[in-house]
Phi, psi and omega in degrees: 000131180268151180246150176290132181299148179295147183305316184295310176301323179295322176296321180293321179294317180299318179295320181294319180292319182292316179299317182296312181291327176301312182294314181298317184279336171301310179300321181292321186282326180295334172294317180296320178295316178295323178298327178282323190255332193235312192301326176303327181273327185275318186254341183226049186293333185282348187272346183086177189295302185294309182294326178295321176296317177299314179297321179296316178288337173296318176293326174300319182290334181308320184297328181290325177287336176282338187295316176299325177296317177296322179298322179289313184291307180290330176298321178303310182287326178295325178277344182258314184250351175123161184287315189299305181301320180294320180293328176294321178294317180295324180295316180296317182296316181296317181297317180296314181297320182293316179297321179295325175298318180296337180262356187285125177295156181278181183294330180291339183267310186238011174068219186294342178297331183299305180294329179294316178293323179300316180298317181297315181293326175296321176302314180299320178300312180295322179299318178292314180296328178301327177268349186280311192298311184298318180296319180294318179290326177296326178305312181280318185295321182279346174265329191287149171295143190299328181286345180237020183293328176297318178295310181290334179291348180279344185297310174294334180289338178288340181308309179301323178295313178295320181294321178294321177296316178297318181296310179296322181293318181292321176292324180293312180296316179299316180294320180291322180289317186263343185092106189280005176246357186262177185293331182297316181294316181288334182277310183221345184297320180294340183285336186299316178301326181291317183289328179294341183296340179296328177291319179294321178300320178300316177299315183298318178298317180299317181293316186287331177290345184273354183256164179254169176295152184287144177301323181296320178294317180299320179291320178296324178294318178297319181292319179297322178296323179291328181276342190302318183297321182275320188253348179058032181290341183297339184268355181280149174277138177303325179299313180293323176299315183296313184285336176279317186277322186223055178296326180298316180291324178298311185287318182290323177295325176298314178294322182295328182264002182298317180296323178305308179296317182299317182290322185289310183284336170291324180286318187274332184248301185294318181293334173296316176290320182295323181293331182262351185283134177300331177275356178254234182280341175057043178265158175293148183299317178299326179295315180297316181293321178296319176297325178297322179295314179298318180296326180297320178296315181297314183283338172296316177296323180292327177299315181295316182297319182293321177299317178295318179296328180293334175290335182265318187251351179105149182294316186295319181298319181291318179294323177297321177300319177298318181296315178299315178295323180293325179299320181281315184299322183301325182285336181264346190298304187286327169303323177294312179299324182291352173294337173085002182269152178295325179295318178296320179294319178296317178297318182296315182291315180297316179298319179296318182285330177291319177298317175301315184299324181299324176275326185288324179306307179286342185299328182294336175256332185293310183293317174302325181288338183283339192244151177294149187299324188286344173226029185291318179301314181292312184295312179297316179295322181293313180298316181296316184279337168293323173299327178296323177294312184291317186257335184262328183270313189286310182304311178296333180288320183267346184300316179300321179292320178296316179296319180292326184273320189235000184092165186295338180298333179296328177293319177299321177298317179299313179297325180293320178295322176295324177296323177296314179301317180295320181297317179297314185294315181291331178291334180273348176277162179264158176284145184234001182306135177073012175289144180270111185289345181289345180253153181291139173272148173291163181296325178226163177218156180302139181258132174234141182246000000 
């Protein structure tokens, strides 16, 4: 018989998961902000404005292709040696890669080596984040009582909201102090947010070292040891177990979350570039960054509300609502932004991030609930990070070309089509609200639409 975790340990676990994802995604987002504002000039100066932006976002996209690899590798260790040790490793890797980016000379100093090293370090960032999300969500999901798992599952989900505010804030303050159009900002001012991450990593390590392994993992490990003699399951790789036992859940969860990624990274990275681009909204950089901070607060609140609603109405119903809203919103977004006003940009950014938040809030409990305990870290991480490739890597990469060839409305059509795909995929998945994670899930479950 399982017992409900005591309130104090659960609060500590929630704080640890939120702190960890905040730090990891802060490091991840400052790259996206720099890719929009700085990297075209620092690492791709010879390519010009449009081509430099495309090249900069290509390096941004590299991390998304690294994320499924990180999900497989870290998922293996997370399912074999535990959530806690694996999460400490992802945090250290992310912190080291981010600090090294802050120290990397530009193309004018070391030539073509600069963008090549940048790509490698960006790969390391994506590799680390690929193993981070599933482990952080499992910390809260496997500790939380099933009737409140949607609520506690939002704590790791709040990390991106806080991180986006911190990222925009550090660039805003640095730019205002040094002058975001002069040589000082382009030479060393942009590096300060990257170097400051070392302080956050120290805090994150201290918090994560204070927690214990989850009860669900400990139970799964005992059960696996008991089965090993008869079934020899101990020699199987968690990746192979996940794709053999639950391939449907891996693929459908990836499709279901694709719109989530597309809206978020278009909002946090591409819209930052679009807002300051003379061919886009043509707003001042401090205005765009300030709006980003305010938008982060709004979508953080929306994440909490969506997670709580998923405990009442179900994970799938809330995510489907986000998909339907996203399909419509995507078609109106860029005509709104093209009016060129700061108010329109603020409404566009907040609306985009709120739609993302409505799906993201329940995702922290939905994906862990979909997968069996013995390969849950791998399965949830793989589905989530494959969605990152489909929705997070490709749209920001192709958006500048689409806008140049067909106008900004083409980007909205692309986002709307991704929303349709996500709506179909989430409708084919089963509901998981109130499932007990301490017990094994079957490989498949009845589907209701």
